[in-house]
C-alpha positions in Angstrom: -0.5 75.1 65.6 1.6 74.8 68.8 4.2 72.8 66.8 4.4 75.4 64.1 4.8 78.3 66.6 7.5 76.4 68.6 9.5 75.5 65.5 9.2 79.0 64.0 9.9 81.2 67.1 13.6 80.6 67.6 14.7 80.8 64.0 12.4 83.8 63.3 13.8 85.8 66.2 17.4 84.9 65.4 16.9 85.7 61.7 15.2 89.0 62.4 17.9 90.1 64.9 20.8 89.3 62.6 19.1 90.8 59.6 18.1 94.0 61.4 21.7 94.5 62.7 23.1 94.0 59.1 20.5 96.4 57.8 21.4 99.0 60.3 24.8 99.4 58.6 23.9 102.4 56.5 26.5 102.7 53.7 25.3 106.0 52.4 26.2 107.7 55.7 29.6 105.9 56.0 30.6 106.4 52.3 29.7 110.0 52.3 31.9 110.6 55.3 34.8 108.8 53.5 34.4 111.1 50.4 33.3 114.3 52.1 34.9 114.2 55.6 32.4 115.0 58.3 29.5 115.6 56.0 26.2 113.8 56.8 24.2 112.7 53.7 21.0 113.2 55.8 21.8 116.9 55.8 22.5 117.1 52.1 20.2 117.2 49.1 16.8 115.5 49.8 18.0 114.4 53.3 17.5 110.8 52.5 20.2 108.3 53.4 20.1 106.4 50.1 21.7 105.8 46.8 19.8 108.5 44.8 20.7 111.3 47.2 24.3 110.1 47.3 24.3 110.3 43.5 23.0 113.8 43.4 24.9 115.2 46.4 28.3 113.3 46.4 28.9 111.7 43.0 28.6 108.6 40.9 31.3 106.5 42.5 30.1 107.0 46.0 26.5 106.2 44.8 27.7 103.0 43.1 29.5 101.9 46.2 26.4 102.7 48.3 24.2 100.6 46.0 26.6 97.7 46.0 27.0 97.7 49.8 23.3 98.0 50.5 22.6 95.3 48.0 25.2 92.9 49.5 24.1 93.4 53.1 20.6 92.3 52.2 22.1 89.3 50.3 24.0 88.3 53.4 20.9 88.7 55.5 18.7 86.7 53.2 21.2 83.9 52.9 21.6 83.9 56.7 17.8 83.7 57.1 17.6 80.7 54.7 20.4 78.9 56.4 19.0 79.5 59.9 15.5 78.3 58.9 16.9 75.3 57.0 18.9 74.2 60.1 16.5 75.0 62.9 13.0 74.9 61.5 11.2 71.7 60.8 7.5 72.0 59.8 5.3 68.9 59.0 4.5 68.6 55.3 6.5 71.7 54.3 9.4 71.1 51.9 12.8 72.4 53.1 13.1 74.8 50.1 9.8 76.5 51.2 11.0 76.7 54.8 14.1 78.5 53.6 11.9 80.9 51.7 10.1 81.8 54.9 13.5 82.7 56.5 14.4 84.7 53.4 11.2 86.9 53.7 11.7 87.5 57.5 15.4 88.4 56.9 14.6 90.7 54.0 11.9 92.6 55.9 14.1 92.9 59.0 17.1 94.1 56.9 14.9 96.6 55.2 13.6 97.9 58.6 17.2 98.1 59.8 18.1 100.2 56.8 15.1 102.6 57.4 15.6 102.7 61.2 19.3 102.0 61.7 20.3 101.2 65.3 23.7 102.7 64.8 22.6 106.0 63.3 19.8 107.3 65.5 17.1 105.3 63.8 17.2 107.7 60.8 18.1 105.9 57.6 17.0 105.5 54.0 13.9 104.2 52.2 14.9 100.6 51.8 14.6 100.3 48.1 18.0 98.7 47.3 17.6 96.2 50.2 14.1 95.3 48.9 15.6 94.8 45.4 18.2 92.4 46.7 15.7 90.4 48.6 13.3 90.1 45.7 16.1 89.0 43.3 17.2 86.3 45.7 13.7 85.1 46.6 12.0 85.1 43.2 14.0 86.0 40.0 10.8 86.0 38.0 9.2 88.7 40.1 12.4 90.7 40.1 12.5 90.7 36.3 8.9 92.1 36.2 9.8 94.8 38.7 13.0 95.8 37.0 11.1 96.2 33.8 8.5 98.4 35.5 11.2 100.5 37.2 13.3 101.0 34.1 10.5 101.8 31.8 9.0 104.2 34.3 12.4 106.0 34.8 13.2 106.1 31.1 9.9 107.7 30.4 9.6 110.0 33.4 13.3 110.4 34.4 12.0 110.2 38.0 13.7 107.5 40.1 11.2 107.7 42.9 8.3 107.2 40.6 9.9 104.1 39.3 10.4 102.8 42.8 6.8 103.5 43.7 5.4 101.8 40.6 7.6 98.8 41.2 6.4 98.6 44.9 2.7 98.8 43.7 3.2 96.0 41.2 5.2 93.8 43.6 2.4 92.0 45.5 0.4 91.4 42.3 3.4 89.9 40.6 4.2 87.7 43.6 0.6 86.4 43.8 0.5 85.8 40.1 3.7 83.7 40.0 3.3 81.8 43.3 -0.4 81.0 42.8 -0.8 80.4 39.1 2.6 78.9 38.3 3.8 77.4 41.6 0.9 76.3 43.7 -1.3 75.2 40.8 1.4 73.3 38.9 3.2 71.7 41.8 2.3 69.6 44.8 5.4 70.8 46.7 4.2 74.4 47.1 1.5 74.8 49.8 -1.2 77.4 49.6 0.1 78.8 52.9 3.3 79.9 51.0 1.2 81.8 48.5 -0.4 83.7 51.4 2.8 84.4 53.2 4.7 85.4 50.1 1.8 87.7 48.9 1.4 89.3 52.4 5.1 89.8 52.8 5.4 91.5 49.4 2.4 93.6 50.2 4.0 94.7 53.4 7.3 95.5 51.7 5.6 97.4 48.9 3.5 99.4 51.3 6.7 100.4 53.3 8.3 101.6 50.1 5.3 103.6 49.0 4.9 105.2 52.5 8.6 106.1 52.7 8.1 107.9 49.3 5.1 110.0 50.4 7.0 113.2 50.1 8.2 112.2 46.7 4.7 111.4 45.7 3.6 114.9 46.8 6.3 116.5 44.7 5.5 114.3 41.7 1.8 115.3 41.9 2.9 119.0 42.2 5.3 118.6 39.3 8.5 119.6 41.2 10.1 116.2 41.9 13.8 116.2 40.7 14.6 114.4 37.5 17.8 112.5 36.7 19.8 113.4 33.6 21.3 110.5 31.7 23.9 112.7 30.1 24.9 114.7 33.2 28.7 115.0 33.6 30.1 114.3 37.0 33.3 115.9 38.0 33.7 114.0 41.3 
């Protein structure tokens, strides 16, 4: 146990710090200022510093740029986490690819926290959905396909983006456990049971954060007054 803690401490702290600082770069705030001068996206629309609010309040192009930047910053964080753990962390009987995955989860969670509580913007940011998407796609493409399907089907039926995000967040830990336990652990000697635990608990934490950050949206969904997206809305921006 002492060996594990000693080998994990430095790479974990370094990974978390770098990922948090990357996550704190909130593109919705910066891009809104570029397109709308001194405007603060947190004082527009729903008040959320995220892609959906940028889409509704500023326009499609700013929203697309916001999504792209938030996605790429988490990609950078996750790749950095994998590299740091691969270089600095040596755990007995744990394959290097699994060690890299540990770094990816730590980086993804820290980047998401940075997005929600950005150091550079008074700790008031977005809901972390796009950063979570990027992390999931890099860590396990199989899980990401399931969540994308849940999200898209939900949004196409309900036309409520927040409902799609919440449904995806709820399914996330179940999908992670299903793939890592039944397909990875049971069919391979290289995947330890500890990875199944860590992956499932990490996905549960991430899913819980997403759901909690959408509590106001959930209330509006229940009351029937959550805003819906229009797939045919013209944007003059």
